[in-house]
C-alpha positions in Angstrom: -0.2 -0.1 -0.1 1.3 3.2 -0.8 2.6 5.2 2.5 0.8 8.1 1.9 -2.7 6.6 1.7 -1.9 4.6 4.6 -1.2 7.6 6.3 -4.8 9.1 5.1 -6.5 6.1 6.4 -4.6 6.2 9.8 -5.9 9.7 10.4 -9.3 8.5 9.5 -8.9 5.5 12.2 -7.7 8.1 14.8 -10.4 10.9 14.2 -13.3 8.4 13.8 -12.7 5.5 16.2 -10.6 6.5 19.4 -10.6 10.1 19.9 -12.2 9.8 23.2 -9.8 7.6 24.3 -6.9 9.5 23.9 -7.2 11.3 27.0 -4.1 12.4 27.7 -1.2 14.2 25.5 2.1 12.9 26.7 4.4 10.7 25.2 3.5 7.7 27.7 -0.2 7.8 26.5 -0.3 5.6 23.4 1.2 2.8 25.7 -1.9 2.8 27.7 -4.6 2.2 25.4 -7.2 -1.0 26.2 -5.5 -4.0 24.2 -8.3 -4.3 22.0 -6.8 -1.1 20.3 -3.1 -2.4 19.8 -3.8 -3.5 16.2 -5.3 -0.4 14.7 -2.7 1.5 16.8 -0.3 -0.7 15.4 -1.1 0.3 12.1 -1.6 4.1 12.7 1.7 4.2 14.3 3.4 2.7 11.5 1.5 5.3 9.0 2.4 8.2 11.2 6.0 7.3 12.2 7.6 4.3 10.5 11.0 4.7 11.6 9.8 5.3 15.4 7.4 2.4 15.5 9.8 0.2 13.8 12.1 0.2 16.7 9.5 -1.0 19.3 9.0 -4.4 20.2 5.6 -5.5 19.3 3.4 -4.6 22.4 5.7 -2.4 24.0 4.7 -0.4 27.3 6.2 1.8 29.4 4.8 3.1 32.9 4.7 7.2 33.7 5.1 8.6 37.0 4.4 12.3 38.2 6.0 13.2 41.3 5.2 16.3 44.2 7.8 16.1 46.6 8.0 19.1 49.2 10.7 19.0 51.9 11.2 20.9 55.3 14.9 20.6 56.0 17.0 20.9 58.9 20.4 21.5 58.9 21.4 21.3 62.6 20.2 17.6 62.6 20.6 16.3 59.3 16.8 15.7 59.0 14.1 16.2 57.0 10.1 16.4 57.1 8.6 15.6 53.8 5.4 15.4 51.9 5.2 13.1 48.3 1.9 13.1 46.0 2.7 10.5 43.1 0.2 10.1 40.5 1.1 6.6 39.0 0.2 5.7 35.4 -0.5 1.8 34.6 -0.2 1.7 31.1 0.8 -1.9 31.7 -1.5 -4.6 30.3 -1.6 -6.2 33.7 -3.6 -5.6 36.7 -1.4 -4.2 39.7 -1.9 -5.8 43.1 1.0 -4.4 45.0 3.2 -1.6 44.8 7.0 -1.1 45.9 8.8 1.8 46.7 12.7 2.3 47.6 14.0 3.8 50.9 17.7 4.3 50.4 18.7 6.0 52.9 17.9 2.9 55.2 20.8 1.0 53.5 23.0 3.3 56.0 22.6 1.3 58.6 24.4 -1.1 60.7 23.9 -4.8 59.5 22.0 -3.3 56.7 22.4 -5.6 53.3 24.8 -3.0 51.9 26.3 -3.1 55.0 26.9 -6.5 55.8 28.0 -7.0 51.5 30.4 -4.5 52.1 32.0 -6.2 54.4 32.3 -10.3 53.6 32.7 -9.4 49.9 36.3 -10.5 48.7 37.0 -6.8 47.7 35.0 -4.3 49.3 34.6 -0.5 47.8 37.1 1.1 49.5 34.4 4.1 49.9 32.3 1.6 51.7 34.1 -1.2 53.7 33.2 -1.4 57.1 32.3 2.1 57.8 28.7 2.0 57.7 28.9 -0.8 60.6 30.6 1.8 63.1 27.8 4.5 62.4 26.0 5.9 65.6 22.3 7.2 65.7 23.5 10.8 64.7 25.6 9.2 61.2 22.9 6.7 59.8 20.6 7.0 57.3 16.6 6.5 57.2 13.4 6.8 55.5 10.7 6.5 57.5 6.6 6.3 56.5 4.3 8.0 58.6 1.2 7.3 56.4 0.5 6.5 52.7 -2.7 7.0 50.9 -4.1 5.1 47.5 -6.8 7.6 46.2 -7.3 9.2 49.8 -7.6 6.1 51.3 -5.1 5.3 53.7 -3.6 1.7 53.4 -0.8 -0.8 55.0 2.2 -1.0 54.2 5.4 -3.5 54.8 9.2 -1.9 55.4 11.8 -4.5 54.8 15.4 -2.8 54.6 15.5 -0.5 51.7 12.1 -2.1 50.4 8.5 -0.9 51.3 5.7 -3.0 49.6 2.5 -0.9 50.0 -1.0 -3.3 50.3 -3.7 -1.6 48.1 -7.0 -1.2 48.9 -7.9 -1.7 45.5 -6.0 -3.2 42.4 -4.8 -0.6 39.8 -6.3 -1.8 36.5 -4.5 -1.7 32.8 -4.8 2.1 31.5 -5.8 3.3 35.1 -3.9 6.2 36.9 -3.8 6.1 41.0 -2.7 8.8 43.2 -0.2 7.6 46.6 0.1 10.6 49.1 2.4 10.0 52.2 3.7 11.6 54.8 7.6 10.8 55.8 10.7 11.9 57.3 14.3 10.9 57.1 17.8 11.5 58.4 20.9 12.1 55.8 23.5 9.7 56.4 27.3 10.7 56.5 28.4 10.6 52.7 29.3 6.9 52.2 28.4 6.0 48.8 26.4 8.4 46.6 24.6 10.3 48.8 24.6 11.7 52.0 26.4 15.0 54.4 30.0 16.0 54.9 31.6 14.3 52.0 36.0 14.1 52.5 35.2 17.6 50.6 34.0 19.2 53.4 30.0 19.7 51.0 27.1 19.5 53.2 24.5 17.9 51.5 24.8 15.4 48.5 20.9 14.5 47.8 20.9 11.2 46.0 18.2 8.8 46.0 16.9 10.6 48.9 13.0 10.6 48.7 10.9 7.4 48.5 10.9 5.8 45.1 8.6 3.8 43.4 10.3 0.7 41.7 10.3 -0.1 38.0 7.7 -2.5 36.9 8.0 -3.6 33.2 7.3 -7.1 31.7 9.1 -9.2 33.8 7.2 -7.7 36.7 8.7 -5.5 40.0 11.9 -4.9 40.3 11.9 -4.8 44.6 15.5 -5.1 44.5 17.4 -4.4 48.3 20.0 -1.8 48.0 23.3 -3.0 48.3 25.2 -0.2 46.3 24.9 -0.5 42.8 22.4 0.1 39.9 19.3 1.8 39.4 16.3 1.4 37.3 12.8 3.7 37.3 10.2 5.0 35.3 10.2 8.4 33.4 7.9 10.8 34.4 8.0 14.5 36.0 8.9 16.0 39.4 7.9 18.6 41.0 10.4 19.5 44.2 9.9 22.1 47.0 13.0 22.4 49.2 13.3 24.5 52.1 16.2 25.4 53.7 18.1 27.2 55.8 18.6 30.8 53.9 22.4 30.8 53.9 22.7 27.2 51.7 23.0 27.4 48.0 20.8 24.6 46.3 22.1 22.9 43.3 19.8 20.5 41.2 19.6 18.2 38.5 16.6 20.3 37.3 15.0 23.6 36.3 14.6 26.5 38.9 11.3 27.5 38.7 11.7 31.0 41.2 15.2 32.7 40.4 13.4 36.0 41.5 13.4 34.7 45.2 16.6 32.7 45.5 19.0 34.4 43.2 22.6 32.8 44.0 23.9 33.4 40.8 20.1 31.9 38.8 18.9 35.5 38.7 19.3 37.3 35.0 21.2 40.6 34.7 17.8 42.8 34.5 16.5 40.7 37.6 15.6 42.1 40.8 15.7 39.9 43.5 13.5 40.1 46.3 14.1 37.5 48.8 11.2 36.8 51.2 12.0 37.2 55.4 12.6 34.6 57.9 14.9 31.9 58.4 14.7 29.6 55.0 14.4 30.2 51.6 12.1 28.0 49.6 13.6 26.4 46.5 11.1 25.1 43.6 12.6 23.1 40.8 10.9 20.8 38.1 12.2 18.5 35.6 10.2 16.4 32.9 10.9 13.3 30.7 13.6 12.0 33.8 13.3 8.9 35.9 15.5 10.7 38.8 16.4 14.3 40.1 19.3 14.7 42.7 20.2 18.1 44.5 22.9 19.2 46.7 23.4 22.2 49.3 26.3 23.8 50.7 26.9 27.3 52.1 30.2 27.7 50.3 28.7 27.3 46.5 30.2 29.2 44.0 27.5 29.2 40.9 28.7 29.7 37.3 27.4 29.1 33.9 28.4 28.6 29.9 26.5 28.1 27.0 26.9 25.2 24.6 26.4 26.5 21.3 22.9 24.9 20.0 22.5 23.2 23.5 22.0 23.4 26.6 22.9 25.7 29.8 25.4 24.7 31.7 25.8 25.1 35.3 28.7 24.7 37.5 28.7 24.8 41.9 32.3 24.3 43.4 33.4 25.6 46.9 35.6 29.0 46.5 36.1 29.5 50.4 39.3 28.8 51.6 38.3 27.0 54.6 36.0 24.8 52.4 39.3 23.8 50.0 41.2 22.9 52.8 44.7 23.1 51.0 47.8 24.9 50.9 47.9 28.3 49.2 49.2 26.8 45.9 46.6 24.4 45.4 44.0 26.1 46.2 44.6 28.2 43.4 45.4 25.0 40.9 42.3 23.7 41.9 40.7 26.5 41.3 42.3 27.2 37.8 40.8 23.8 36.9 37.2 24.8 37.9 37.4 27.7 35.5 38.6 25.8 33.0 36.4 22.9 33.1 33.2 24.3 31.6 35.4 25.2 28.2 36.0 21.4 28.0 32.4 20.6 29.0 30.9 22.5 25.9 33.4 20.6 23.9 32.3 17.0 25.0 28.9 17.9 24.4 29.2 19.3 21.2 30.9 16.1 19.9 28.3 14.1 21.9 25.5 16.4 19.8 26.8 15.5 16.7 28.3 12.1 17.4 25.6 10.1 19.2 22.5 12.2 19.4 21.7 16.0 20.4 21.0 16.3 24.2 17.0 16.7 24.6 17.0 19.3 28.2 17.1 22.6 28.3 20.3 22.6 31.2 22.8 20.2 32.8 24.6 20.7 35.9 27.7 20.0 37.2 28.2 19.6 41.1 31.2 19.4 43.8 29.8 16.5 46.1 29.2 12.9 46.4 31.8 10.5 46.9 33.9 10.1 43.6 31.4 10.3 40.2 27.9 9.6 40.0 25.5 10.4 36.9 21.7 11.6 36.9 19.5 12.3 34.0 20.0 16.0 34.2 23.7 16.7 35.7 26.2 14.9 37.9 27.9 14.7 41.6 31.4 15.1 41.2 34.5 15.3 43.8 36.4 18.4 43.0 39.6 18.4 44.5 41.6 17.0 41.1 44.2 17.7 38.6 42.4 19.4 35.7 42.7 15.8 33.5 40.9 14.1 36.2 38.5 16.7 36.5 37.5 16.8 33.2 37.7 13.2 33.1 35.1 12.7 35.5 32.7 15.3 34.1 33.2 14.1 30.6 32.1 10.5 31.8 29.1 11.1 34.1 27.6 13.7 31.0 28.0 11.0 28.9 25.7 9.0 31.2 23.1 11.6 30.6 22.5 10.0 26.8 22.9 6.1 28.3 21.4 6.1 32.1 19.3 9.5 31.0 17.6 9.4 28.2 18.0 5.9 27.5 17.2 4.4 30.1 17.9 0.7 30.1 17.3 -1.6 33.1 20.2 -1.3 34.6 19.8 -4.4 37.1 20.3 -6.5 34.4 21.8 -4.2 31.3 24.3 -2.2 33.4 26.7 -3.0 30.9 24.5 -1.2 28.2 25.0 2.5 30.1 28.6 2.0 32.0 30.2 0.2 28.7 29.0 2.7 25.9 29.6 5.7 28.3 33.5 4.1 28.9 33.6 4.0 25.0 32.0 7.1 24.0 34.4 8.9 27.1 37.8 7.4 25.3 37.1 9.3 22.2 35.6 12.5 23.6 38.5 12.6 25.9 41.1 12.0 22.6 39.2 14.8 20.9 39.1 17.9 23.4 42.5 17.2 24.7 43.9 16.7 21.3 45.8 13.3 22.1 46.2 12.1 18.9 45.4 8.5 19.5 44.2 6.4 16.7 42.0 4.0 18.6 41.7 5.5 22.5 40.0 2.3 23.3 42.7 -0.2 22.8 44.4 0.5 26.1 40.9 -1.1 28.0 41.6 -4.5 26.5 44.5 -5.3 28.8 42.3 -5.3 31.6 40.1 -7.9 30.0 42.8 -10.2 29.3 44.2 -9.7 32.9 40.8 -11.1 34.5 40.3 -13.5 31.6 43.7 -14.9 32.8 43.1 -14.7 36.7 39.4 -16.8 35.9 37.4 -14.3 38.1 35.2 -13.0 34.9 31.7 -13.5 35.0 28.8 -13.0 32.2 27.3 -9.3 31.5 23.7 -10.5 31.8 23.5 -10.9 35.0 21.8 -9.4 37.8 24.1 -6.2 39.0 24.5 -7.1 42.6 25.1 -11.0 42.5 28.5 -10.7 41.2 30.8 -12.8 43.5 33.4 -9.5 42.9 33.4 -6.1 42.7 36.4 -6.7 40.0 34.4 -8.8 37.8 31.2 -6.6 37.9 33.3 -3.8 36.6 34.9 -5.7 34.2 31.7 -7.1 32.7 29.8 -3.5 32.8 32.6 -0.9 32.2 35.5 -2.5 30.1 33.7 -5.9 28.9 30.7 -3.4 27.8 33.0 -1.0 26.1 34.8 -3.8 23.8 31.3 -5.1 23.1 31.1 -1.7 21.0 34.3 -1.4 19.4 34.9 -5.0 18.7 31.0 -4.9 17.3 32.5 -2.4 15.2 35.0 -4.9 13.8 31.9 -6.7 12.7 30.1 -4.2 11.2 32.5 -1.6 10.6 32.7 1.8 12.4 30.9 3.7 9.9 27.8 1.6 10.5 28.6 1.3 14.5 28.3 5.0 14.3 24.8 5.3 12.4 23.4 2.2 14.4 24.4 4.1 17.9 22.5 7.5 16.4 19.4 5.2 15.2 19.2 3.8 18.9 19.8 7.2 20.9 16.6 8.5 18.2 14.2 5.6 18.2 14.5 4.7 21.7 15.5 7.8 23.9 13.2 8.7 26.8 12.4 4.6 26.6 13.6 1.2 28.4 15.7 -0.6 25.7 17.3 -3.6 26.0 20.7 -5.5 24.8 18.5 -7.3 22.3 16.7 -4.2 21.1 20.2 -2.6 20.4 21.3 -5.4 18.5 18.5 -5.7 16.4 19.3 -2.2 15.3 22.6 -3.0 14.5 21.5 -5.7 12.3 19.3 -3.6 10.3 21.9 -0.9 10.2 24.6 -4.0 8.8 22.3 -6.8 7.0 24.1 -9.0 9.2 22.6 -11.6 11.8 24.3 -10.8 15.4 22.6 -12.9 17.7 25.3 -15.0 17.9 27.9 -12.3 18.8 25.4 -10.7 21.7 24.9 -14.8 23.0 28.5 -15.2 23.1 29.9 -11.8 24.2 27.0 -10.9 26.6 25.8 -14.1 28.0 28.9 -16.4 28.6 32.5 -16.1 29.6 33.8 -18.2 26.5 37.0 -16.0 24.6 38.4 -15.5 21.0 41.7 -17.1 20.2 42.9 -17.6 16.2 45.9 -18.4 15.2 48.1 -18.8 12.3 48.6 -22.7 12.4 51.1 -23.1 9.0 51.3 -21.6 5.7 52.8 -23.3 2.9 53.3 -23.2 -1.2 50.7 -24.4 -2.9 51.4 -24.9 -6.7 52.3 -20.9 -7.4 50.1 -20.0 -4.5 49.8 -19.9 -0.6 47.9 -21.7 1.7 47.4 -20.3 4.8 45.9 -22.7 7.7 43.7 -21.0 10.3 42.6 -22.5 13.5 40.0 -21.2 16.0 41.4 -22.3 19.2 39.2 -20.1 21.4 35.3 -21.3 22.0 33.8 -18.2 20.3 34.0 -17.7 16.7 34.4 -14.9 14.9 34.9 -13.3 11.2 38.4 -12.7 10.5 40.6 -9.8 8.6 44.0 -11.2 7.5 46.1 -9.3 6.1 49.4 -10.1 3.9 52.0 -7.8 3.0 53.9 -8.9 0.1 57.9 -8.4 -0.5 57.2 -5.9 -3.0 54.9 -3.8 -0.1 52.0 -4.2 -1.6 49.3 -4.9 1.1 46.1 -7.0 0.7 43.0 -7.5 2.9 41.2 -10.7 3.1 37.9 -10.8 4.7 36.4 -14.0 6.2 32.9 -13.4 7.1 31.2 -16.3 9.3 28.3 -18.5 7.5 25.8 -17.9 10.4 26.1 -13.8 10.1 24.4 -14.1 6.3 26.2 -11.1 5.4 29.1 -8.8 5.1 30.5 -5.8 6.4 31.4 -3.0 3.9 35.2 -2.4 3.0 36.4 -0.2 5.9 39.4 0.3 4.0 38.6 1.4 0.5 42.4 2.3 -0.7 43.3 -1.3 0.5 42.6 -4.1 -2.3 40.2 -6.5 -0.5 39.3 -10.5 -1.1 36.0 -11.8 0.2 37.1 -15.2 1.1 34.8 -18.2 1.5 32.4 -18.1 4.8 33.7 -20.1 7.7 31.3 -22.5 9.4 31.8 -22.1 13.0 32.1 -25.8 13.8 35.0 -26.0 11.8 38.2 -25.7 13.8 40.5 -25.4 10.8 39.7 -23.2 7.9 42.3 -23.1 4.5 42.5 -19.2 3.0 44.1 -19.2 -0.4 46.4 -16.4 -1.5 46.6 -15.8 -5.2 50.6 -15.3 -5.3 53.5 -17.8 -4.0 54.6 -18.2 -0.5 58.4 -16.6 -1.6 56.3 -13.4 -2.6 55.0 -13.1 0.9 56.4 -11.1 3.4 53.9 -10.9 6.3 50.4 -12.0 7.3 48.6 -11.2 10.5 44.8 -11.7 11.8 43.0 -8.6 12.6 45.7 -5.6 12.7 43.1 -3.3 13.6 43.4 -4.9 17.2 39.3 -4.6 17.6 39.3 -8.4 18.4 39.5 -9.0 21.5 41.8 -12.1 20.8 43.4 -13.5 24.6 46.5 -14.5 22.5 47.8 -12.9 19.7 51.5 -14.3 19.9 49.9 -16.8 17.2 48.0 -14.1 15.0 51.2 -13.5 13.0 53.5 -14.9 10.3 56.4 -13.7 9.2 59.0 -14.2 6.7 62.1 -13.9 9.6 60.1 -15.9 11.7 59.8 -18.3 9.2 
């Protein structure tokens, strides 16, 4: 059918059959339609937005939330009282008979699951270790729920550690919205992991995971996972946040300030008259849309500066400039302040690079805040420790802002697919840093491979697709999530070509932003862009710990041609790029696709002659490559001269005349 005709028919369907059903206009509304309309809707979406509809799995839906949060903060006791109204939209086809909330601050108590895990794991995080175990009553964290109501009716709840189960008065039907109201109180723990007070650099409050937060619900059900220090997963929505706090404090948040004329502190414009209300406290009102989390920080000593990304967001930076707060020698203070003053220009360049290569950052602002315990990403901003040399300060900022793409906008399920966010961020960070510091490295990611090889040789590797909390060691988790996740992309570039990989990454962002894709969704896009079947790659690299090892077993003369015997030693199969250098100085590439790929990559080096050889059935441990020149004219043969294939033993990847 002609696409324009299909569009016309779809519009007729929309305007005649379902006008009374589309009662809300957010991007989540289409997923809350009754199942009876799914067929009509699928046709309509295909007609109106074929590229976007193509990205979604059949029957895809996602939940939506609307938070209104108000807290009254006491900086003397480090406690706050809170009120929260949450409108929860059940866009699923399921009847929901209970609801779960996260109460993250409850982790920072002796004998909590986080504390016990840290004291029993073989390689504990140095920021935690046994610190929580020794906290007294003024140093612990907690969140206490006074009451919770469902549509005005008070309901019971059960709290176990960091998880609260809400016993509903009535089940939530498919397509139904429900309002939860609650009153609660909390105490901010000493800075331990991500969130807390009085960090090592003297920042008073780093408020991450600070509010009762409804758990994620998707086609696999609820994710009521206790907090032991790893990853997060939550539904998209809006956050309206009001903070009452001592008027001497400057509040910075990963959201948009709504009342700059009341608070000032660098938020106001040049022509704005700031009129602060009287009293001991100021009220800060923030709002964020199309996000799944909001953090904030507060300190009396923050300096606030801004920078504008051309055709991009306004950047805000909050850091300490008071000599007492910095607590360093005068020379060191000057160095640290100079680094922060230089940071905005580097951050602008990083945003420009990311916007061009990986998709445009969709929010109006991004904020960099000194605080926390290292570096931690949030959708519209980051908390970072700031007493660093320039390269470290820029590096942590770049890493965390790239998370805005892969943790913030593309909100994968980080309970099981944390390697997408972490790995893709590590991958992009290497290229961004190489660009903005003019390092001139041909391939800045290759240095990451040695870490992977070391873990393999140590025998502690674990699969990438695994519950983030259930790794035996922190080292195995870090390797699977960060390093092996980055190699996943880099090695995929070897399989499908770097240009195709870049197109895939850009398409992934455009088609899955503000949604919750899986690794399978990404690999499917890579298949569409490359024309290559890649399910085998996902299975081997992501779900197993099988390794790659190829070698050149024999090179022999064969009646005027050369027979090269290649062997697959490792259990993971791969296509091969084989480079042959002849004695006259010319070079030829031999490309050996695998039969299960049902396709082949484009020639990445069009200036070099390439021969596409017979495909290799992966069950065959050996393969004979025929080179159409005699052995005495061959100087050198190498498997994967680009080094992108994670071959655990490259000692057998090269044959040369001198060594034969």
